[in-house]
N, C-alpha and C positions, 0 to 999 in steps of 0.2 A: 191362882188355883184353877181357874177355867182353862188357862193355857196348858197347864200340866195335864188336865183331863183330856183336852183336845189332842195333845201329843200321844197320850196313852191310847186314846180311841183310834187314832190313825195307825199306830203301830200294831194294835190288835187286829184292826181291819185288814191291813196288808198281810199279816201272818196268816189270818184265817182264810183270806182269799187264796193265797198261795197254796196252803194245805188243801183247800177245797178243790182247786184246779187239779192238783196232782192226784188226789184220791179219786175224784170223779173220772179223770182220764184213765187211770189204771182200772177202775171198776168197769168203765165202758169197754176198755180193751179186753178185760177178762171175759165180760159177757159176750163180746163179739167172737172171741176165740172158742167159747164153749157153747155157743147157741145151737150148733148143729151136732153136738156130741150124741152118740148112740152107744149106750153101754153094752149092747149085744154084739157090736161089730168092732173088730180090731183094725188098726191102721194097716194099710197095704201099700205096696209100691205101684199100684195101678194108677196111671195118670187120668185126670178128668177128661183131658183131650189127648188122644194118642197119635194123631196124624194131622198134617196141615189142612187137609180137606174138611176136617171137623170144625175149623175156625169160622166157617160161614154162619152168620147169625149171632156170633159171640161178640162181647166187648173186648177190644184189643187195645193195649196200652203201649206207648213208645215215647222216647224222649224227643222233644221238639227239635227241629233242624235235622232230624234223621231222614233217610230216604226209604224207610221201611214201609211206609203207607202205600206207595206206588208198587213196591215189590209184592206185598202180600195180596193186593187187589189183582195184580196180574197173575199171581200164582194160584189163587183160590177164587173160584167163582162164587158170587153171592155176597161178597163183602162190600159194604157201602161206606161212604165217607162218615156217616153218622155212627158207624160201629167203632171208629177209631178215636181214642182219647190221647191227648198229648200232655206230657209232664215235663217239668223243668229239669229233673234229674232222675237217676236210676232209683234212688231211695224212695221217692214219691211213688214211682210206678210199682215198685215191689210192695210198698205198703198198701197200695190200691189192690194189688193182686191178692195179698194175704187177707184183706178185709172184704174181698169178693165184690169190689166195685168194678173190677175188670176180670176177664176170664183168662187172659193170656198176656204175656209181656214179651215183645220182640226186641232183641238187641244183638250186639255182636257176640260171637261165640265165647271169647274169653271173659266177657263181662257176665254172661249168664252162668258160666262155670263158677265164677266167684259168688254169684247170687245164691245158687243152690248149695254151695259149700257153707255159706254163712246163715242160711235159713232152712230149718227143717220144714218138711211138708211141701217143698217145691221140687219139681223135676223138669227135665228138658225133653221135649218131643224128639225122639231119635232122628227123625228125618229133617235135616236143615232146610230152610226155605231156599237158600242158594249159597254158593261160594261167594266170598267177598274179598276185597283187597282194600287196605287202609293206607292213606298217604298223607303227607304234610301238605298244607295249603299256603300259598304265597300270593301277594298282589299280582295282578296280571302284568306280565313283562318284567318280573323281578330279576335283578342281576345275579341273584344267588341260586336260582333254580337249576341251572346247568351243572354247577359244581356240586350242589347237593345230590343230584342224580348220580353223578360219577362216583361220589363217595358211598352212596347207598348201594350201588351195584357192586362195589368192591367188598363191602361188608357182607353182602349176601353171598358172594362167591367164596369168601374164606370161612364161612360158617358162623360168623359173629351174630347174624340175625337169629339163627336157630338157637344159639346159646342163650341169647337174651330172652327169647320166647319161653324157653323152658324155665328160666330163672323167675320171670315175673308172673307166669301162669301157674306155677307150682304151688303146693300147699304150705311149704316151709317159709313162713314170714321172716324168719331170721336171716334168710339169704337175700332178702329184698333191700339191699343197701345201695346207696349211691356214692360214687367216688367224690372226693373233694373237688370243688370248682377252682382248682389252682393250675392255670396254664397261661402261657404267654398269649396276649391278645393284641398283636401289632396292628390288626385291621379294625379295631374298635369293638363295639358291643351291638348285638342284634336284639331286638325286642320280640319276645315269643309270648303269644297269648295262648292260654290253656284253660281248661275248665276246672281242674283240681278236684273233680269228684267223679272220675271215670276209671276207677281201679279195674284191672291192673294196667291199663294202657297209660293213663296219666292221672295223678292225684297228688294231694298234699298230705304230708305226715311229719309231725315234729318240726313244723316250720320249714320243711324242705319239699320242693316240688320234685316228684319222682315218678317212676313207672317205666314201662318198656320203651315207649316212644321218646320219653324224656332222656333216659340214659343214652339211647342211640343218638339222639340229636346233639347231646353234649359232646359225644365222641366225634361226631362229624364236624361240629363247629370248632372244636379244639384243633382238628386237623387243618381246618381252613384259616385258623388264626383269629377267630372271633370269640368274644365273651358273650354271655347271655344274661338277659334281664327278663324275668317272668312277670306277666300280668294275668290275674285270674278273673274269669267271668263265667257266665252261663254258656252252655253249649250253643244256644241260639245266637248269642252275641258275638261269638268268635268269628263267624263268617262276615258279620257286619264290620267288625274291626279290620278284617283283612281287606274287604272291598273299599273301606274308607282310606286305606293306606296308612293308618296310624301305627301299625305294627309290621314287623318283617316276616314272621312265620306264625302259622297256626298249628298247634300240636294237639291232636285228638284222634279218635278213631273215625276219621272221615272216609266214607266210602268213595272209591275212585270211580267217578261217573263222567260221561261225556258232557252232560249238562253243566256240571260244576267246572269242567275244564274250559268251557266257553266263557265263564265269568271270572276265573282266576287261574293261576298256575297251580298244578298239582304234581308232586314229585313221583318218582318210582315208588311202588308200594314197599312199606317197611314191615307189613304183616299181611300174610295171606291166610285168611280164616274163612268164616262163614257167618251167616245170619241164622240164629236159632230162636226157638220159642220156649219160654218158661211158663209152666202151668202148675196148678195145685195137684197134690196127690190125693186120691180118693180116700175118705175115711180117716184122714190124719187128724189126731186130736192134739191141738196145740197146747203146750204147757201142762200136760196131764201129770208129769212127774216133778213139777216145779211149783212151789208155793208162791203166794203173792209177794211176800217180803223178800224171798230169795230172788225172784225176778226183778224186784225193785232195786235190790242191791247190785245185781249184775248190770242192769241198765245204767245205774248211776256210775258204776266203775267204767263202763265202756264210754260213757259220754264225757266224764270229767277227768278220770284218773289215767286211763290208758293213753300212752303217748303224750302225757301232760297236756291233754286237750283243754284243761281249765285255762292254760295260758293263752290258747287260741281264742277262747271265749272272752277273756279279759281284753285282748287286743281288739277283737271285734266290737266289744262294748266301748272301748276308747274311741274307735272310729265313729261309731254312732253318736256318741256324746259330742265329739269334735264337730261333726257335720251339723248336728242339731243346734248346739250353742252358737257356733259361728253364723249359721244361717239365721237363727233367731235374732242375734244382736244386729247383724247387718240389715236384716229385713225390717227391724224396728226403726233403724235409722232411715232406711228408704221410705218407710211409710210416713215418717214425720216430715221428710223432705216433700213428699207428694202433697201432704196437707198444706204446707207452707206455700207451695206453688198454686194450689187451688184457691187459697185465700186472696191472692193478688187480683184474680179476676174470674169469678165463678161464671162458667159458661163460655170462657175463652178457649183459645187453642190448647193451652196446657191442660185445662180441665177436660177437654174432649179426648186428648191423647191419654190422660191418666184413666179415664173411663174405659177407653179401648183396652188398655193394659189389664185393668181389672176384669173385664169380660173375657179377655183371652186367657189369662191365668186361671180364672174360675171356670171356664168352659171346656178346658182341655184336661184329659187325664194326666196325672202327675208323671206317670211313666213315659208318656208321649213327649211331654216337655223336656224331660231328662234326656231322652234318647235323641230328640231333634237337636238339642244343644250340643251333645257329645259327638254324634255321628254326622250331622249336617253343618251346623253353624261353625263348630270348631273341628270339623272333620279333617281339614288339611293342616291343623295346628297340633303339635305334640304337647298337649296340656294334660296334666294328671286328672284322672277321673274324679278324685276327691274335690279338686278345685271346681270342676264343672258341676258337681253335685251341690256344693255350697252356693254357687251362683244360681243354679236352678231353684233351689229352695229359698234363697234370698228373694228372688223375683216373685215366687208364689206367695211366700209369707208376707212380703212387703206390700204386694197388691191387695191381699185380703185384709191385712191389718190397717192399711191406709184407708180402705173403704169404711171399716168399723170406726176408726178414729174420726173420720170426717163426718159420718152420720151422727156420732155422739156430740161433736162440736156444734153441728147445726141444730141439735136438739136443745142446746142451752138457750134459754129465753133471751130474746134480743134486748129485753129490759136490762139484763145484766151488763151488756155492752154499753147501753145508753147511760146507765148509772155510773159506770167507770169513767166515761168521758165527762159526765157532769161533775165528777170529783176532781177533774183536771188530769186524768191519765191520758197518755197518748194511745194511739192504736196498738202499738207493740206492747206496751205495759198492760193495756186492757186485756189483750189476748192471753198473754203469758201469766198474768197475776190473777185474773178473774175468770175468764172463760175456760182456759185449758184445765185448771185444777178441778173445776166442776165437771167438765167432760171426762177427765181422767178417772174420776170416781166411778163413772159409768162404763167406760170401755176397758179399763184394766182387767176386771175379772173375765171379760170375754176374750181378751188377748191371751190370758193364761190358757184357756181352753184351746185357742188356736195354736199356741206353741206346743201343747201336749199332742195335738193332732199332727203337727209337724214332726215331732219325734217319731211317731208311729209311721208316718209316711216315708221316712228315710229308709225304711226296710226294703225299698226297691232299688237302692243304689248298686246292688250287685249286678244289675244289668249293664253297668258301664265299668266293670272291673274294679269296683271298690269293695274291699273285704270287710263289711260291717257285721253287726251281730247276727242278722238273719242269714247272711251269706256263710258265716262261720257255722251256723246250725246246719245248713245244707251240706257243707263239707264233712261235718261229723256224721251226718246221716248217711252220706255216701260211703263212709268207711265202715260204719257199724251195720248198714243196711237195715236199721231200725227206725221206722218212720215216727213212732209214737213218742218215746221219752225225750229225745233231743228237741222235738217241737214244744213239748210241755215245759221243758227247762227254759227254752228261749222265751216262751210266753210269760213265764213267771218273772224272768229278769226284766222283760219289757214292762210288765205291770208294776214291779217294784220301782223301776227307774222313773216311770211316768208319775206314780204317786209321790215319790220323793221330790221330783222337780216341781210338781204342782204345790206341794206343801211349802217348799222354800219360797216360791214366787208369791204365794198368798201371804206368807208370814212377813217377808221382808220388803215387799213392794205394794201389794194390794191393800194390806191393812194400814200401811202408812199413809195411804191416800184418803182413808176414811176419817173425817173429822171426829167421829165418835171415839176413835182410838188414839187421837192426838193428845198433846199435853193439856192439862186443865188449869194452866196458869196464864195470867195476863202479864206481859212484860211491865216491870216496874210496880206491880201490885202483888201483895201477899194475900193468899186466900186461906 
């Protein structure tokens, strides 16, 4: 009866928390949107910032790894480093602009055009910061650069580049289709890294990488006799992938600069556009003609239904669970091995090395460990990001769990060991039959908490081109340009996943280690 009540309580708690998060989020969003409403004024098309010179003293946002910070400081006097904020993707920056955390968002012209078309209340300063050119990036001295340049020049001369520009920057989404990837590949397959959240230049939709520079690149590689394999990561990680030599081509809206050309190869420009600034429209009243539940329904549809994005979320959830469970199981085995090594000679070389590992894994940010393994230690090896992620979290979880297990074992009274030996047990039997079970009762609940923390920590694997649940949320936000609802949806999924795993581990593992929940019978005796 108590177990049924516990299950019911857990289910009610999860449902209540999920509903609370959604309602609270939407209430906060509605309050933020309507905080500055003025009933006596109507929305106008006047921009809050009408020319670049007015950016001085304002908070300016841009995607990390862009070169717009240097550009805007050279273009406008009075802008300081502290005035510039960096975001992982366009959706985060647009959300910050709408919520007034920043005053302006600098990006490539086609991206900002898409931003204002998908978000009411935003406009573009008429005067661009400067003209710009976008190119593909390759490792320094790449054997493919020259032929890529020749093909790009040919497509520019025959008008193909202009046709693709009109297709992908236009308003008609039904025209933005990709040809099938069916052509002869006698020269093998090239690995292309892209961000998948940079519409209309490059993005992911319906499980297919697409966009202006993607379709053009596939046309070029088809002519060259190469196939293509895509890897998705953040914008900032693309350049790291290129410099490490782990991929062949980087496809994104990378500005063609002399500084970059010194570090890597850059092709002929595939797009000649400019850098523009998106700002808010004065007096705009967000959502004045849309009710709460109507907005909720539209957000749900854009996040889950449109383009079958629920399938993308399920795939990301599967990756998150695979990395978490694999790392947890391997890390637990590693921690037990570390404990056994320490038992042989406490204070010996093995003990000191294990102590060093624990301090190293505990003293470094998880994202640093992940990226050092992927880009430095395994930089010259073509190893999938998911394998590196599992290895990284195995080391982190194993080191922390080993420390917890060892401290719990040492806390068991030495009298227990002496009693076991007095009864004729050997060292091995004393440890496994007497000491370890008593210690396990203490460290098992703590390890459950450690594992739940591991599940949440896996949300950073997108930095090394692993498309987990968090990364999927970023991709969806980049398509909807809605920062709020996809974040809440992913948060609810993480919450439910962590509560479910915690309940399963406590029910089937932790409770079995507690003698109070064990059988009440003595072998050979009826009670």
